[in-house]
Structures are given as C-alpha cells and as structure tokens.
mmCIF file as gemmi writes it, N, C-alpha and C atoms, coordinates in Angstrom:
data_model
loop_
_atom_site.group_PDB
_atom_site.id
_atom_site.type_symbol
_atom_site.label_atom_id
_atom_site.label_alt_id
_atom_site.label_comp_id
_atom_site.label_asym_id
_atom_site.label_entity_id
_atom_site.label_seq_id
_atom_site.pdbx_PDB_ins_code
_atom_site.Cartn_x
_atom_site.Cartn_y
_atom_site.Cartn_z
_atom_site.occupancy
_atom_site.B_iso_or_equiv
_atom_site.pdbx_formal_charge
_atom_site.auth_seq_id
_atom_site.auth_asym_id
_atom_site.pdbx_PDB_model_num
ATOM 1 N N . MET Axp A 1 ? 31.71 -28.853 -2.189 1 0 ? 1 A 1
ATOM 2 C CA . MET Axp A 1 ? 31.478 -27.64 -1.631 1 0 ? 1 A 1
ATOM 3 C C . MET Axp A 1 ? 32.193 -27.838 0.095 1 0 ? 1 A 1
ATOM 4 N N . PRO Axp A 2 ? 32.825 -26.661 0.624 1 0 ? 2 A 1
ATOM 5 C CA . PRO Axp A 2 ? 33.061 -27.05 2.108 1 0 ? 2 A 1
ATOM 6 C C . PRO Axp A 2 ? 31.99 -27.067 2.445 1 0 ? 2 A 1
ATOM 7 N N . GLN Axp A 3 ? 31.673 -27.259 4.051 1 0 ? 3 A 1
ATOM 8 C CA . GLN Axp A 3 ? 31.136 -26.911 4.958 1 0 ? 3 A 1
ATOM 9 C C . GLN Axp A 3 ? 31.452 -26.286 6.202 1 0 ? 3 A 1
ATOM 10 N N . ILE Axp A 4 ? 30.613 -25.97 6.663 1 0 ? 4 A 1
ATOM 11 C CA . ILE Axp A 4 ? 30.638 -25.188 8.292 1 0 ? 4 A 1
ATOM 12 C C . ILE Axp A 4 ? 29.896 -25.692 9.59 1 0 ? 4 A 1
ATOM 13 N N . VAL Axp A 5 ? 30.142 -25.177 10.562 1 0 ? 5 A 1
ATOM 14 C CA . VAL Axp A 5 ? 29.369 -25.704 11.543 1 0 ? 5 A 1
ATOM 15 C C . VAL Axp A 5 ? 29.129 -24.517 12.6 1 0 ? 5 A 1
ATOM 16 N N . ALA Axp A 6 ? 27.943 -24.179 12.415 1 0 ? 6 A 1
ATOM 17 C CA . ALA Axp A 6 ? 27.581 -22.908 13.581 1 0 ? 6 A 1
ATOM 18 C C . ALA Axp A 6 ? 26.475 -23.124 15.11 1 0 ? 6 A 1
ATOM 19 N N . ASP Axp A 7 ? 27.117 -22.479 15.874 1 0 ? 7 A 1
ATOM 20 C CA . ASP Axp A 7 ? 25.982 -22.655 17.067 1 0 ? 7 A 1
ATOM 21 C C . ASP Axp A 7 ? 25.069 -21.671 17.657 1 0 ? 7 A 1
ATOM 22 N N . ILE Axp A 8 ? 24.082 -21.679 17.228 1 0 ? 8 A 1
ATOM 23 C CA . ILE Axp A 8 ? 22.536 -20.671 17.051 1 0 ? 8 A 1
ATOM 24 C C . ILE Axp A 8 ? 21.81 -21.138 18.381 1 0 ? 8 A 1
ATOM 25 N N . PRO Axp A 9 ? 21.072 -20.352 18.322 1 0 ? 9 A 1
ATOM 26 C CA . PRO Axp A 9 ? 20.213 -20.842 19.403 1 0 ? 9 A 1
ATOM 27 C C . PRO Axp A 9 ? 18.611 -21.255 19.165 1 0 ? 9 A 1
ATOM 28 N N . LEU Axp A 10 ? 18.437 -22.376 20.216 1 0 ? 10 A 1
ATOM 29 C CA . LEU Axp A 10 ? 17.048 -22.942 19.448 1 0 ? 10 A 1
ATOM 30 C C . LEU Axp A 10 ? 16.106 -22.301 18.825 1 0 ? 10 A 1
ATOM 31 N N . ASP Axp A 11 ? 15.978 -21.06 19.337 1 0 ? 11 A 1
ATOM 32 C CA . ASP Axp A 11 ? 14.779 -20.566 18.766 1 0 ? 11 A 1
ATOM 33 C C . ASP Axp A 11 ? 14.883 -20.089 17.521 1 0 ? 11 A 1
ATOM 34 N N . GLN Axp A 12 ? 16.066 -19.927 16.907 1 0 ? 12 A 1
ATOM 35 C CA . GLN Axp A 12 ? 16.988 -19.328 15.756 1 0 ? 12 A 1
ATOM 36 C C . GLN Axp A 12 ? 16.666 -20.734 14.568 1 0 ? 12 A 1
ATOM 37 N N . LEU Axp A 13 ? 16.871 -21.767 14.951 1 0 ? 13 A 1
ATOM 38 C CA . LEU Axp A 13 ? 17.089 -22.699 14.314 1 0 ? 13 A 1
ATOM 39 C C . LEU Axp A 13 ? 15.415 -22.953 14.282 1 0 ? 13 A 1
ATOM 40 N N . GLU Axp A 14 ? 14.908 -23.135 14.68 1 0 ? 14 A 1
ATOM 41 C CA . GLU Axp A 14 ? 13.306 -23.65 14.628 1 0 ? 14 A 1
ATOM 42 C C . GLU Axp A 14 ? 12.7 -22.312 13.213 1 0 ? 14 A 1
ATOM 43 N N . GLN Axp A 15 ? 13.238 -21.133 13.833 1 0 ? 15 A 1
ATOM 44 C CA . GLN Axp A 15 ? 12.82 -19.905 13.095 1 0 ? 15 A 1
ATOM 45 C C . GLN Axp A 15 ? 12.902 -20.551 11.305 1 0 ? 15 A 1
ATOM 46 N N . LEU Axp A 16 ? 14.606 -20.91 11.154 1 0 ? 16 A 1
ATOM 47 C CA . LEU Axp A 16 ? 15.085 -21.072 9.938 1 0 ? 16 A 1
ATOM 48 C C . LEU Axp A 16 ? 14.952 -21.975 9.597 1 0 ? 16 A 1
ATOM 49 N N . SER Axp A 17 ? 14.375 -23.202 10.51 1 0 ? 17 A 1
ATOM 50 C CA . SER Axp A 17 ? 13.456 -24.714 9.926 1 0 ? 17 A 1
ATOM 51 C C . SER Axp A 17 ? 11.961 -24.16 8.988 1 0 ? 17 A 1
ATOM 52 N N . ARG Axp A 18 ? 11.722 -23.2 9.725 1 0 ? 18 A 1
ATOM 53 C CA . ARG Axp A 18 ? 9.932 -23.054 9.14 1 0 ? 18 A 1
ATOM 54 C C . ARG Axp A 18 ? 10.285 -22.24 8.162 1 0 ? 18 A 1
ATOM 55 N N . LYS Axp A 19 ? 11.175 -21.446 7.964 1 0 ? 19 A 1
ATOM 56 C CA . LYS Axp A 19 ? 11.321 -20.404 6.797 1 0 ? 19 A 1
ATOM 57 C C . LYS Axp A 19 ? 11.717 -21.155 5.375 1 0 ? 19 A 1
ATOM 58 N N . ALA Axp A 20 ? 12.752 -21.8 5.583 1 0 ? 20 A 1
ATOM 59 C CA . ALA Axp A 20 ? 12.981 -23.018 4.77 1 0 ? 20 A 1
ATOM 60 C C . ALA Axp A 20 ? 12.087 -23.83 4.603 1 0 ? 20 A 1
ATOM 61 N N . GLU Axp A 21 ? 11.52 -24.462 5.342 1 0 ? 21 A 1
ATOM 62 C CA . GLU Axp A 21 ? 10.673 -25.246 4.759 1 0 ? 21 A 1
ATOM 63 C C . GLU Axp A 21 ? 8.954 -24.609 3.792 1 0 ? 21 A 1
ATOM 64 N N . ALA Axp A 22 ? 8.832 -23.28 4.427 1 0 ? 22 A 1
ATOM 65 C CA . ALA Axp A 22 ? 7.884 -22.625 4.063 1 0 ? 22 A 1
ATOM 66 C C . ALA Axp A 22 ? 8.732 -22.582 2.081 1 0 ? 22 A 1
ATOM 67 N N . GLN Axp A 23 ? 9.773 -22.89 1.915 1 0 ? 23 A 1
ATOM 68 C CA . GLN Axp A 23 ? 10.306 -22.746 0.68 1 0 ? 23 A 1
ATOM 69 C C . GLN Axp A 23 ? 10.565 -23.55 -0.444 1 0 ? 23 A 1
ATOM 70 N N . GLN Axp A 24 ? 10.157 -24.649 0.768 1 0 ? 24 A 1
ATOM 71 C CA . GLN Axp A 24 ? 10.308 -26.532 0.05 1 0 ? 24 A 1
ATOM 72 C C . GLN Axp A 24 ? 11.813 -26.445 0.211 1 0 ? 24 A 1
ATOM 73 N N . LEU Axp A 25 ? 12.731 -25.634 0.888 1 0 ? 25 A 1
ATOM 74 C CA . LEU Axp A 25 ? 14.159 -26.292 0.795 1 0 ? 25 A 1
ATOM 75 C C . LEU Axp A 25 ? 14.655 -27.121 2.136 1 0 ? 25 A 1
ATOM 76 N N . SER Axp A 26 ? 16.046 -26.908 2.27 1 0 ? 26 A 1
ATOM 77 C CA . SER Axp A 26 ? 16.699 -27.893 3.624 1 0 ? 26 A 1
ATOM 78 C C . SER Axp A 26 ? 17.177 -26.455 4.067 1 0 ? 26 A 1
ATOM 79 N N . VAL Axp A 27 ? 16.987 -26.531 5.726 1 0 ? 27 A 1
ATOM 80 C CA . VAL Axp A 27 ? 17.7 -25.806 5.906 1 0 ? 27 A 1
ATOM 81 C C . VAL Axp A 27 ? 19.315 -24.51 5.671 1 0 ? 27 A 1
ATOM 82 N N . SER Axp A 28 ? 20.088 -26.196 4.949 1 0 ? 28 A 1
ATOM 83 C CA . SER Axp A 28 ? 21.593 -25.429 4.547 1 0 ? 28 A 1
ATOM 84 C C . SER Axp A 28 ? 21.25 -25 3.059 1 0 ? 28 A 1
ATOM 85 N N . GLU Axp A 29 ? 20.106 -25.513 2.132 1 0 ? 29 A 1
ATOM 86 C CA . GLU Axp A 29 ? 20.047 -24.708 1.053 1 0 ? 29 A 1
ATOM 87 C C . GLU Axp A 29 ? 19.592 -22.898 1.497 1 0 ? 29 A 1
ATOM 88 N N . TYR Axp A 30 ? 18.501 -22.709 2.351 1 0 ? 30 A 1
ATOM 89 C CA . TYR Axp A 30 ? 18.098 -21.562 2.848 1 0 ? 30 A 1
ATOM 90 C C . TYR Axp A 30 ? 19.074 -20.829 3.003 1 0 ? 30 A 1
ATOM 91 N N . LEU Axp A 31 ? 19.899 -21.246 4.249 1 0 ? 31 A 1
ATOM 92 C CA . LEU Axp A 31 ? 20.899 -20.218 4.408 1 0 ? 31 A 1
ATOM 93 C C . LEU Axp A 31 ? 21.636 -20.067 3.387 1 0 ? 31 A 1
ATOM 94 N N . GLY Axp A 32 ? 22.56 -21.397 2.688 1 0 ? 32 A 1
ATOM 95 C CA . GLY Axp A 32 ? 23.616 -20.544 1.226 1 0 ? 32 A 1
ATOM 96 C C . GLY Axp A 32 ? 22.947 -19.41 0.522 1 0 ? 32 A 1
ATOM 97 N N . ARG Axp A 33 ? 21.451 -19.839 0.213 1 0 ? 33 A 1
ATOM 98 C CA . ARG Axp A 33 ? 20.647 -18.296 -0.388 1 0 ? 33 A 1
ATOM 99 C C . ARG Axp A 33 ? 20.713 -17.523 0.335 1 0 ? 33 A 1
ATOM 100 N N . LEU Axp A 34 ? 20.604 -17.223 1.862 1 0 ? 34 A 1
ATOM 101 C CA . LEU Axp A 34 ? 20.257 -16.417 2.262 1 0 ? 34 A 1
ATOM 102 C C . LEU Axp A 34 ? 22.055 -14.939 2.596 1 0 ? 34 A 1
ATOM 103 N N . ILE Axp A 35 ? 23.092 -16.122 2.409 1 0 ? 35 A 1
ATOM 104 C CA . ILE Axp A 35 ? 24.45 -15.923 2.586 1 0 ? 35 A 1
ATOM 105 C C . ILE Axp A 35 ? 24.878 -15.273 0.937 1 0 ? 35 A 1
ATOM 106 N N . GLU Axp A 36 ? 23.974 -16.151 -0.062 1 0 ? 36 A 1
ATOM 107 C CA . GLU Axp A 36 ? 24.215 -15.379 -1.225 1 0 ? 36 A 1
ATOM 108 C C . GLU Axp A 36 ? 23.73 -14.15 -1.506 1 0 ? 36 A 1
ATOM 109 N N . ARG Axp A 37 ? 22.997 -13.677 -0.669 1 0 ? 37 A 1
ATOM 110 C CA . ARG Axp A 37 ? 21.849 -12.724 -0.622 1 0 ? 37 A 1
ATOM 111 C C . ARG Axp A 37 ? 22.709 -11.52 -0.273 1 0 ? 37 A 1
ATOM 112 N N . GLU Axp A 38 ? 23.394 -11.976 0.694 1 0 ? 38 A 1
ATOM 113 C CA . GLU Axp A 38 ? 24.098 -10.597 1.913 1 0 ? 38 A 1
ATOM 114 C C . GLU Axp A 38 ? 25.113 -10.622 0.935 1 0 ? 38 A 1
ATOM 115 N N . LEU Axp A 39 ? 26.425 -11.595 0.349 1 0 ? 39 A 1
ATOM 116 C CA . LEU Axp A 39 ? 27.237 -11.296 -0.353 1 0 ? 39 A 1
ATOM 117 C C . LEU Axp A 39 ? 27.36 -10.424 -1.497 1 0 ? 39 A 1
ATOM 118 N N . ALA Axp A 40 ? 26.293 -10.542 -2.259 1 0 ? 40 A 1
ATOM 119 C CA . ALA Axp A 40 ? 25.713 -10.152 -3.454 1 0 ? 40 A 1
ATOM 120 C C . ALA Axp A 40 ? 26.118 -8.93 -3.678 1 0 ? 40 A 1
ATOM 121 N N . GLY Axp A 41 ? 25.521 -8.181 -2.355 1 0 ? 41 A 1
ATOM 122 C CA . GLY Axp A 41 ? 25.792 -6.939 -2.306 1 0 ? 41 A 1
ATOM 123 C C . GLY Axp A 41 ? 24.553 -5.707 -3.189 1 0 ? 41 A 1
ATOM 124 N N . GLU Axp A 42 ? 23.847 -6.565 -4.073 1 0 ? 42 A 1
ATOM 125 C CA . GLU Axp A 42 ? 23.333 -5.449 -4.765 1 0 ? 42 A 1
ATOM 126 C C . GLU Axp A 42 ? 21.453 -6.438 -4.756 1 0 ? 42 A 1
ATOM 127 N N . TRP Axp A 43 ? 20.742 -5.833 -5.304 1 0 ? 43 A 1
ATOM 128 C CA . TRP Axp A 43 ? 19.391 -6.532 -5.814 1 0 ? 43 A 1
ATOM 129 C C . TRP Axp A 43 ? 19.542 -7.763 -6.738 1 0 ? 43 A 1
ATOM 130 N N . PRO Axp A 44 ? 18.788 -8.863 -6.45 1 0 ? 44 A 1
ATOM 131 C CA . PRO Axp A 44 ? 18.703 -9.486 -7.192 1 0 ? 44 A 1
ATOM 132 C C . PRO Axp A 44 ? 18.047 -9.723 -8.306 1 0 ? 44 A 1
ATOM 133 N N . VAL Axp A 45 ? 18.681 -10.563 -9.138 1 0 ? 45 A 1
ATOM 134 C CA . VAL Axp A 45 ? 18.288 -10.025 -10.894 1 0 ? 45 A 1
ATOM 135 C C . VAL Axp A 45 ? 16.431 -10.489 -11.046 1 0 ? 45 A 1
ATOM 136 N N . TRP Axp A 46 ? 16.081 -11.1 -10.597 1 0 ? 46 A 1
ATOM 137 C CA . TRP Axp A 46 ? 14.725 -11.129 -11.002 1 0 ? 46 A 1
ATOM 138 C C . TRP Axp A 46 ? 14.244 -9.793 -9.746 1 0 ? 46 A 1
ATOM 139 N N . PHE Axp A 47 ? 14.391 -9.458 -8.668 1 0 ? 47 A 1
ATOM 140 C CA . PHE Axp A 47 ? 13.865 -8.091 -8.12 1 0 ? 47 A 1
ATOM 141 C C . PHE Axp A 47 ? 14.393 -6.661 -9.617 1 0 ? 47 A 1
ATOM 142 N N . ARG Axp A 48 ? 15.387 -6.77 -10.129 1 0 ? 48 A 1
ATOM 143 C CA . ARG Axp A 48 ? 15.492 -5.648 -10.988 1 0 ? 48 A 1
ATOM 144 C C . ARG Axp A 48 ? 14.837 -5.78 -12.272 1 0 ? 48 A 1
ATOM 145 N N . GLU Axp A 49 ? 14.758 -7.469 -12.965 1 0 ? 49 A 1
ATOM 146 C CA . GLU Axp A 49 ? 13.81 -7.04 -13.786 1 0 ? 49 A 1
ATOM 147 C C . GLU Axp A 49 ? 12.307 -7.048 -13.923 1 0 ? 49 A 1
ATOM 148 N N . LEU Axp A 50 ? 11.622 -6.916 -12.451 1 0 ? 50 A 1
ATOM 149 C CA . LEU Axp A 50 ? 10.226 -5.837 -12.156 1 0 ? 50 A 1
ATOM 150 C C . LEU Axp A 50 ? 10.414 -5.131 -12.91 1 0 ? 50 A 1
ATOM 151 N N . ALA Axp A 51 ? 11.153 -3.79 -12.993 1 0 ? 51 A 1
ATOM 152 C CA . ALA Axp A 51 ? 11.301 -2.949 -13.097 1 0 ? 51 A 1
ATOM 153 C C . ALA Axp A 51 ? 10.59 -3.087 -14.534 1 0 ? 51 A 1
ATOM 154 N N . GLY Axp A 52 ? 9.318 -1.502 -14.691 1 0 ? 52 A 1
ATOM 155 C CA . GLY Axp A 52 ? 8.631 -1.641 -15.803 1 0 ? 52 A 1
ATOM 156 C C . GLY Axp A 52 ? 8.031 -2.93 -16.376 1 0 ? 52 A 1
ATOM 157 N N . SER Axp A 53 ? 7.747 -3.609 -15.717 1 0 ? 53 A 1
ATOM 158 C CA . SER Axp A 53 ? 6.928 -4.347 -15.649 1 0 ? 53 A 1
ATOM 159 C C . SER Axp A 53 ? 5.665 -4.618 -15.985 1 0 ? 53 A 1
ATOM 160 N N . TRP Axp A 54 ? 4.749 -3.833 -15.25 1 0 ? 54 A 1
ATOM 161 C CA . TRP Axp A 54 ? 3.642 -3.82 -14.558 1 0 ? 54 A 1
ATOM 162 C C . TRP Axp A 54 ? 2.875 -3.315 -16.093 1 0 ? 54 A 1
ATOM 163 N N . GLU Axp A 55 ? 2.047 -3.791 -16.643 1 0 ? 55 A 1
ATOM 164 C CA . GLU Axp A 55 ? 1.233 -3.434 -17.647 1 0 ? 55 A 1
ATOM 165 C C . GLU Axp A 55 ? -0.387 -3.08 -16.828 1 0 ? 55 A 1
ATOM 166 N N . GLY Axp A 56 ? -0.522 -2.161 -17.403 1 0 ? 56 A 1
ATOM 167 C CA . GLY Axp A 56 ? -2.26 -1.953 -16.921 1 0 ? 56 A 1
ATOM 168 C C . GLY Axp A 56 ? -2.302 -0.458 -16.458 1 0 ? 56 A 1
ATOM 169 N N . ASP Axp A 57 ? -3.568 0.168 -15.838 1 0 ? 57 A 1
ATOM 170 C CA . ASP Axp A 57 ? -3.236 1.331 -15.452 1 0 ? 57 A 1
ATOM 171 C C . ASP Axp A 57 ? -3.288 0.999 -13.993 1 0 ? 57 A 1
ATOM 172 N N . LEU Axp A 58 ? -3.452 2.197 -13.498 1 0 ? 58 A 1
ATOM 173 C CA . LEU Axp A 58 ? -3.268 2.131 -11.897 1 0 ? 58 A 1
ATOM 174 C C . LEU Axp A 58 ? -4.613 3.472 -11.48 1 0 ? 58 A 1
ATOM 175 N N . GLU Axp A 59 ? -5.067 3.45 -10.813 1 0 ? 59 A 1
ATOM 176 C CA . GLU Axp A 59 ? -5.628 3.865 -10.137 1 0 ? 59 A 1
ATOM 177 C C . GLU Axp A 59 ? -6.344 3.651 -9.048 1 0 ? 59 A 1
ATOM 178 N N . ARG Axp A 60 ? -5.82 5.45 -8.225 1 0 ? 60 A 1
ATOM 179 C CA . ARG Axp A 60 ? -6.441 5.094 -6.382 1 0 ? 60 A 1
ATOM 180 C C . ARG Axp A 60 ? -7.738 4.895 -6.545 1 0 ? 60 A 1
ATOM 181 N N . PRO Axp A 61 ? -8.181 4.15 -5.573 1 0 ? 61 A 1
ATOM 182 C CA . PRO Axp A 61 ? -9.806 4.123 -5.133 1 0 ? 61 A 1
ATOM 183 C C . PRO Axp A 61 ? -10.194 5.279 -4.211 1 0 ? 61 A 1
ATOM 184 N N . ALA Axp A 62 ? -11.393 5.617 -4.52 1 0 ? 62 A 1
ATOM 185 C CA . ALA Axp A 62 ? -11.963 6.76 -3.647 1 0 ? 62 A 1
ATOM 186 C C . ALA Axp A 62 ? -11.243 6.66 -2.074 1 0 ? 62 A 1
ATOM 187 N N . GLN Axp A 63 ? -10.91 7.553 -1.655 1 0 ? 63 A 1
ATOM 188 C CA . GLN Axp A 63 ? -10.011 7.433 0.129 1 0 ? 63 A 1
ATOM 189 C C . GLN Axp A 63 ? -11.533 7.71 0.843 1 0 ? 63 A 1
ATOM 190 N N . GLY Axp A 64 ? -12.811 8.037 0.309 1 0 ? 64 A 1
ATOM 191 C CA . GLY Axp A 64 ? -13.594 8.72 1.678 1 0 ? 64 A 1
ATOM 192 C C . GLY Axp A 64 ? -13.325 9.671 2.616 1 0 ? 64 A 1
ATOM 193 N N . GLU Axp A 65 ? -14.405 10.139 2.875 1 0 ? 65 A 1
ATOM 194 C CA . GLU Axp A 65 ? -13.811 11.498 4.124 1 0 ? 65 A 1
ATOM 195 C C . GLU Axp A 65 ? -12.815 10.985 5.321 1 0 ? 65 A 1
ATOM 196 N N . GLN Axp A 66 ? -11.95 11.682 5.128 1 0 ? 66 A 1
ATOM 197 C CA . GLN Axp A 66 ? -11.166 11.876 6.501 1 0 ? 66 A 1
ATOM 198 C C . GLN Axp A 66 ? -11.685 12.054 7.254 1 0 ? 66 A 1
ATOM 199 N N . ALA Axp A 67 ? -11.246 11.091 8.197 1 0 ? 67 A 1
ATOM 200 C CA . ALA Axp A 67 ? -11.333 11.198 9.759 1 0 ? 67 A 1
ATOM 201 C C . ALA Axp A 67 ? -11.025 12.489 10.621 1 0 ? 67 A 1
ATOM 202 N N . GLU Axp A 68 ? -11.819 13.395 11.244 1 0 ? 68 A 1
ATOM 203 C CA . GLU Axp A 68 ? -11.757 14.67 12.141 1 0 ? 68 A 1
ATOM 204 C C . GLU Axp A 68 ? -10.675 14.042 13.169 1 0 ? 68 A 1
ATOM 205 N N . ARG Axp A 69 ? -9.602 15.14 13.449 1 0 ? 69 A 1
ATOM 206 C CA . ARG Axp A 69 ? -8.39 14.326 14.893 1 0 ? 69 A 1
ATOM 207 C C . ARG Axp A 69 ? -7.955 15.296 15.963 1 0 ? 69 A 1
ATOM 208 N N . GLU Axp A 70 ? -7.757 15.16 16.49 1 0 ? 70 A 1
ATOM 209 C CA . GLU Axp A 70 ? -7.851 16.015 17.372 1 0 ? 70 A 1
ATOM 210 C C . GLU Axp A 70 ? -6.022 17.107 17.493 1 0 ? 70 A 1
ATOM 211 N N . SER Axp A 71 ? -6.35 17.884 17.843 1 0 ? 71 A 1
ATOM 212 C CA . SER Axp A 71 ? -5.361 19.052 17.995 1 0 ? 71 A 1
ATOM 213 C C . SER Axp A 71 ? -4.202 18.792 18.947 1 0 ? 71 A 1
ATOM 214 N N . LEU Axp A 72 ? -3.22 18.723 18.11 1 0 ? 72 A 1
ATOM 215 C CA . LEU Axp A 72 ? -1.738 18.382 18.89 1 0 ? 72 A 1
ATOM 216 C C . LEU Axp A 72 ? -1.03 19.511 19.849 1 0 ? 72 A 1
ATOM 217 N N . ASP Axp A 73 ? -2.055 20.74 19.55 1 0 ? 73 A 1
ATOM 218 C CA . ASP Axp A 73 ? -1.386 22.049 20.456 1 0 ? 73 A 1
ATOM 219 C C . ASP Axp A 73 ? -2.497 22.062 22.176 1 0 ? 73 A 1
ATOM 220 N N . SER Axp A 74 ? -2.836 20.663 22.12 1 0 ? 74 A 1
ATOM 221 C CA . SER Axp A 74 ? -4.258 20.698 23.686 1 0 ? 74 A 1
ATOM 222 C C . SER Axp A 74 ? -3.093 20.765 24.47 1 0 ? 74 A 1
C-alpha cells in the first residue's frame, strides 16, 4: 500500500492520537478510515442498516409545566 507524508500541527496530531487510541487503532489506520469515509461520498453501510431496526415502542415522557418566558417585545 502506498504511503504518504503529511505535515500537521502538533495539537492536531495529539487529537488524532487520542481518537485513534479510543478506537484501539493506530493513527495510520484511523486516518485511513477517515479518508475512506470521506471519499466514499455516502453513508456507511452499518449506518444505512440501522433504518427500520428499532424494535419496541417509542413514548415521549411527560414534559411537565413549561417555563414562563419574558416577551421579546420589551
């Protein structure tokens, strides 16, 4: 696989490293996935498969009393 070299600010590299570590990936793997997702131009398959997958009822909980607000006309 081809390799590239990129100059990025240190603070961005630190952010990339933290995000990659959170997903248990190397920075290279993390960047590869970011690039792949960006170039795909569409929603990932796993996201599209979520459509219609909810099982159960959706109920909106009671909202309680609405707070009194000041008028914007003042």
